[in-house]
C-alpha positions as CSV (number, residue, x, y, z in Angstrom):
1,X,45.4,-31.3,-16.0
2,X,43.8,-28.9,-18.5
3,X,45.2,-25.4,-18.5
4,X,43.0,-22.4,-17.7
5,X,41.5,-20.6,-20.6
6,X,43.5,-17.4,-21.6
7,X,40.4,-15.3,-20.8
8,X,40.8,-16.2,-17.1
9,X,44.3,-14.7,-17.1
10,X,43.0,-11.6,-18.8
11,X,40.2,-11.2,-16.3
12,X,42.6,-11.6,-13.3
13,X,45.0,-9.1,-14.9
14,X,42.1,-6.6,-15.5
15,X,40.9,-6.9,-11.9
16,X,44.4,-6.5,-10.5
17,X,45.0,-3.4,-12.7
18,X,41.7,-1.9,-11.6
19,X,42.5,-2.5,-8.0
20,X,45.9,-0.7,-8.3
21,X,44.5,2.2,-10.3
22,X,41.6,2.5,-7.7
23,X,44.1,2.8,-4.8
24,X,46.4,5.2,-6.6
25,X,43.5,7.5,-7.7
26,X,42.0,7.5,-4.2
27,X,45.3,8.5,-2.6
28,X,45.9,11.3,-5.2
29,X,42.4,12.7,-4.9
30,X,42.0,12.2,-1.1
31,X,38.6,10.6,-1.8
32,X,36.5,9.0,1.0
33,X,37.2,5.3,1.7
34,X,35.0,2.6,0.3
35,X,34.8,-0.9,-1.2
36,X,36.6,-1.9,-4.3
37,X,34.6,-1.3,-7.5
38,X,34.4,-4.2,-10.0
39,X,34.9,-3.4,-13.7
40,X,31.7,-2.4,-15.6
41,X,29.4,-3.0,-12.6
42,X,31.2,-1.0,-9.9
43,X,29.5,-1.9,-6.6
44,X,26.0,-2.2,-7.9
45,X,25.9,-6.0,-7.3
46,X,26.8,-5.4,-3.6
47,X,23.6,-3.4,-2.9
48,X,21.1,-6.1,-3.6
49,X,17.3,-5.6,-3.3
50,X,17.6,-3.5,-0.1
51,X,20.2,-0.8,-0.7
52,X,19.5,1.0,2.6
53,X,20.6,-2.1,4.6
54,X,23.7,-2.5,2.4
55,X,24.6,1.2,3.0
56,X,24.2,0.6,6.8
57,X,26.7,-2.3,6.6
58,X,29.1,-0.3,4.5
59,X,28.9,2.7,6.9
60,X,29.8,0.4,9.8
61,X,32.9,-0.6,7.9
62,X,34.0,2.6,6.2
63,X,32.5,5.3,8.4
64,X,29.6,7.8,7.9
65,X,31.1,9.3,4.7
66,X,32.2,6.7,2.2
67,X,32.3,6.3,-1.6
68,X,31.3,3.6,-4.0
69,X,30.7,3.3,-7.7
70,X,27.5,2.4,-9.5
71,X,28.8,1.4,-12.9
72,X,31.2,4.2,-13.8
73,X,29.4,6.8,-11.6
74,X,31.2,7.7,-8.3
75,X,28.7,8.0,-5.5
76,X,29.4,9.5,-2.0
77,X,27.1,8.1,0.6
78,X,26.3,10.1,3.8
79,X,25.2,8.3,6.9
80,X,24.2,9.9,10.2
81,X,22.6,13.2,11.1
82,X,25.8,15.1,11.5
83,X,27.1,14.3,8.0
84,X,23.8,14.9,6.3
85,X,23.2,18.2,8.1
86,X,26.7,19.3,7.0
87,X,26.0,18.5,3.4
88,X,22.4,19.7,3.0
89,X,22.4,22.7,5.2
90,X,25.9,24.1,5.6
91,X,27.0,23.2,2.0
92,X,23.6,23.2,0.4
93,X,24.7,24.8,-2.9
94,X,27.4,22.2,-3.4
95,X,24.9,19.4,-3.0
96,X,21.9,21.0,-4.8
97,X,22.7,19.6,-8.3
98,X,21.5,16.3,-9.9
99,X,23.5,13.9,-12.1
100,X,22.6,13.8,-15.8
101,X,21.0,10.4,-15.5
102,X,19.1,9.2,-18.6
103,X,15.9,8.7,-16.4
104,X,16.2,12.3,-15.1
105,X,16.5,13.6,-18.7
106,X,13.1,12.1,-19.5
107,X,11.3,14.2,-16.9
108,X,10.1,17.4,-18.6
109,X,12.8,17.2,-21.2
110,X,15.6,17.4,-18.6
111,X,14.3,20.8,-17.3
112,X,12.4,19.6,-14.2
113,X,12.8,21.6,-11.0
114,X,13.1,18.4,-9.0
115,X,15.5,16.5,-11.2
116,X,17.3,19.4,-13.0
117,X,20.9,20.5,-12.5
118,X,21.8,23.4,-10.2
119,X,22.2,26.5,-12.3
120,X,21.0,30.1,-12.7
121,X,18.0,28.8,-14.5
122,X,17.2,26.3,-11.7
123,X,17.5,29.1,-9.1
124,X,15.1,31.3,-11.2
125,X,12.6,28.4,-11.5
126,X,12.7,27.8,-7.7
127,X,12.4,31.5,-6.9
128,X,9.4,32.0,-9.1
129,X,7.7,28.8,-7.9
130,X,8.1,29.9,-4.3
131,X,6.8,33.4,-4.9
132,X,3.8,32.0,-6.7
133,X,3.0,29.5,-3.9
134,X,3.3,32.3,-1.3
135,X,0.9,34.5,-3.3
136,X,-1.7,31.7,-3.5
137,X,-1.3,30.9,0.2
138,X,-1.8,34.6,1.1
139,X,-5.1,34.6,-0.9
140,X,-6.2,31.4,0.9
141,X,-6.8,29.6,-2.4
142,X,-5.7,26.3,-0.9
143,X,-8.5,26.0,1.6
144,X,-11.4,25.4,-0.8
145,X,-9.9,22.3,-2.6
146,X,-8.6,20.9,0.7
147,X,-12.0,21.2,2.4
148,X,-13.8,19.8,-0.6
149,X,-11.5,16.7,-0.7
150,X,-11.7,16.2,3.0
151,X,-15.5,16.1,2.8
152,X,-15.4,13.7,-0.2
153,X,-13.0,11.3,1.6
154,X,-15.1,11.3,4.8
155,X,-18.2,10.6,2.7
156,X,-16.5,7.8,0.8
157,X,-15.0,6.1,3.9
158,X,-18.3,6.4,5.8
159,X,-20.2,4.7,2.9
160,X,-17.5,2.0,2.5
161,X,-17.6,1.2,6.3
162,X,-21.3,0.9,6.5
163,X,-22.3,-2.2,8.4
164,X,-18.9,-2.5,10.1
165,X,-17.0,-3.4,6.9
166,X,-13.2,-2.9,6.8
167,X,-11.8,-0.6,4.2
168,X,-8.4,0.3,2.9
169,X,-8.3,4.1,2.8
170,X,-5.0,4.4,0.9
171,X,-6.5,4.7,-2.6
172,X,-9.0,7.4,-1.6
173,X,-6.3,9.4,0.1
174,X,-4.0,9.2,-2.9
175,X,-6.7,10.3,-5.2
176,X,-7.6,13.1,-2.8
177,X,-4.0,14.4,-2.7
178,X,-3.8,14.3,-6.5
179,X,-7.1,16.1,-6.7
180,X,-5.9,18.9,-4.5
181,X,-2.8,19.3,-6.7
182,X,-4.9,19.2,-9.8
183,X,-7.2,22.0,-8.4
184,X,-4.2,24.0,-7.4
185,X,-2.2,23.6,-10.7
186,X,-5.0,23.3,-13.3
187,X,-8.1,24.7,-11.5
188,X,-10.1,21.4,-11.8
189,X,-11.1,18.7,-9.4
190,X,-12.1,15.2,-10.7
191,X,-14.6,12.7,-9.4
192,X,-13.0,9.8,-7.5
193,X,-14.7,7.5,-10.0
194,X,-13.2,9.2,-13.0
195,X,-11.4,6.4,-14.9
196,X,-8.9,8.7,-16.7
197,X,-7.9,10.5,-13.6
198,X,-7.5,7.3,-11.6
199,X,-5.3,5.9,-14.4
200,X,-3.1,9.0,-14.4
201,X,-2.8,8.8,-10.6
202,X,-1.7,5.2,-11.0
203,X,0.9,6.3,-13.5
204,X,2.2,8.8,-11.0
205,X,2.5,6.0,-8.4
206,X,4.5,4.0,-10.9
207,X,6.7,7.0,-11.5
208,X,7.4,7.3,-7.8
209,X,8.3,3.6,-7.5
210,X,10.6,3.7,-10.5
211,X,12.5,6.9,-9.3
212,X,12.6,5.7,-5.7
213,X,14.0,2.3,-6.7
214,X,16.5,3.8,-9.1
215,X,17.1,2.8,-12.7
216,X,20.0,0.5,-13.5
217,X,20.1,2.2,-16.9
218,X,21.3,5.4,-15.2
219,X,24.5,3.8,-14.0
220,X,24.8,1.0,-16.5
221,X,23.8,2.7,-19.8
222,X,25.1,-0.2,-21.9
223,X,22.1,-2.2,-20.7
224,X,20.1,-0.3,-23.4
225,X,22.1,-2.0,-26.1
226,X,20.4,-5.4,-26.0
227,X,17.0,-6.9,-24.9
228,X,16.7,-7.3,-21.2
229,X,14.1,-6.5,-18.4
230,X,15.9,-3.3,-17.4
231,X,15.7,-1.9,-20.9
232,X,12.0,-2.8,-21.0
233,X,11.4,-1.0,-17.7
234,X,13.3,2.0,-18.9
235,X,11.2,2.2,-22.1
236,X,8.0,1.9,-20.0
237,X,9.3,4.8,-17.8
238,X,9.9,6.8,-21.0
239,X,6.3,6.2,-22.2
240,X,5.0,7.1,-18.8
241,X,6.8,10.5,-18.9
242,X,5.5,11.1,-22.4
243,X,1.9,10.4,-21.3
244,X,2.2,12.7,-18.3
245,X,3.9,15.5,-20.3
246,X,1.1,15.3,-22.9
247,X,-1.5,15.7,-20.1
248,X,0.2,18.8,-18.7
249,X,0.8,20.3,-22.1
250,X,-2.9,19.9,-23.0
251,X,-3.8,21.7,-19.8
252,X,-1.3,24.5,-20.6
253,X,-2.6,25.0,-24.1
254,X,-6.2,25.3,-22.8
255,X,-5.2,27.8,-20.2
256,X,-3.1,29.8,-22.6
257,X,-6.0,30.1,-25.1
258,X,-8.7,30.9,-22.4
259,X,-6.8,33.4,-20.3
260,X,-7.6,36.9,-21.2
261,X,-5.9,40.2,-20.1
262,X,-7.5,41.4,-16.9
263,X,-8.9,38.0,-15.9
264,X,-8.5,36.8,-12.4
265,X,-5.8,34.2,-12.0
266,X,-7.5,30.9,-11.6
267,X,-4.7,28.6,-10.6
268,X,-0.9,28.1,-10.7
269,X,-0.8,27.6,-14.4
270,X,-2.5,30.9,-15.0
271,X,0.0,32.5,-12.7
272,X,3.0,31.1,-14.6
273,X,1.5,32.2,-17.9
274,X,1.2,35.7,-16.5
275,X,4.8,35.5,-15.4
276,X,5.7,34.6,-18.9
277,X,4.3,38.0,-20.0
278,X,6.4,40.0,-17.4
279,X,10.0,41.0,-18.3
280,X,12.4,38.8,-16.3
281,X,16.0,39.5,-15.2
282,X,17.1,36.4,-17.1
283,X,15.0,37.0,-20.1
284,X,17.1,34.7,-22.3
285,X,16.0,31.8,-20.0
286,X,12.2,32.6,-20.4
287,X,11.6,29.9,-23.1
288,X,13.5,27.3,-21.2
289,X,11.6,28.0,-17.9
290,X,8.2,27.5,-19.5
291,X,8.7,24.0,-20.7
292,X,5.1,23.4,-21.7
293,X,5.2,26.4,-24.0
294,X,7.6,24.8,-26.4
């Protein structure tokens, strides 16, 4: 009978070595239990198209706190209210950071408040964002765009339902929420029929789907080295971020050129530009905080 190819022996030896190293390392570090990670892929192939269901099955086997690997990234998975509350509330600072995933680095040049790492700069950003939002809430500046959008959505749905027709309200509601955010951040509302704004909202939905599903490039960076669907999706995500960043930067430049000393603050962007002019405790981080001003 033909002998197995030498590559088979090397593969078996590599897997066996990986298994021994995995067990020794886990004992030494007292890491949470979890499934054996395969070379290069880790446990990515075990998650399938419904990771939340796979996590549920793994939690039933390894407990409410277990570890797996996505590529070379170690990932601790928490399941159950008690474990999640312990991590996010009682040890919030320890779990506040974000990994330096390639996809996260594409968002606002890696300085996003939502996807940035936990640091003094991040705490400064969060504190200033909260104080600005509180100031706007106290002045009741949220009410006008909210009421305007509510009236618009009711009018659109009433017109679409005329004659007893059925209508899907999801699109109108998404545009309405985006319009409230636009009015709050940039001081401008758009018509629900505005093609450019609807296209931008569609890009935002695509962004949410990509981030929510997770990018394989984040945990398997070697996928960027050759043509494949994952690399194409990652490049499309990069182009999407560039387009949105250009949109925000254009708004920032207009606000910066039109805001005069003594003018009433029109929106959140005006408020942040004013903050840029006030001496901050961490003045060395001022330029990093105002990403659009680069």
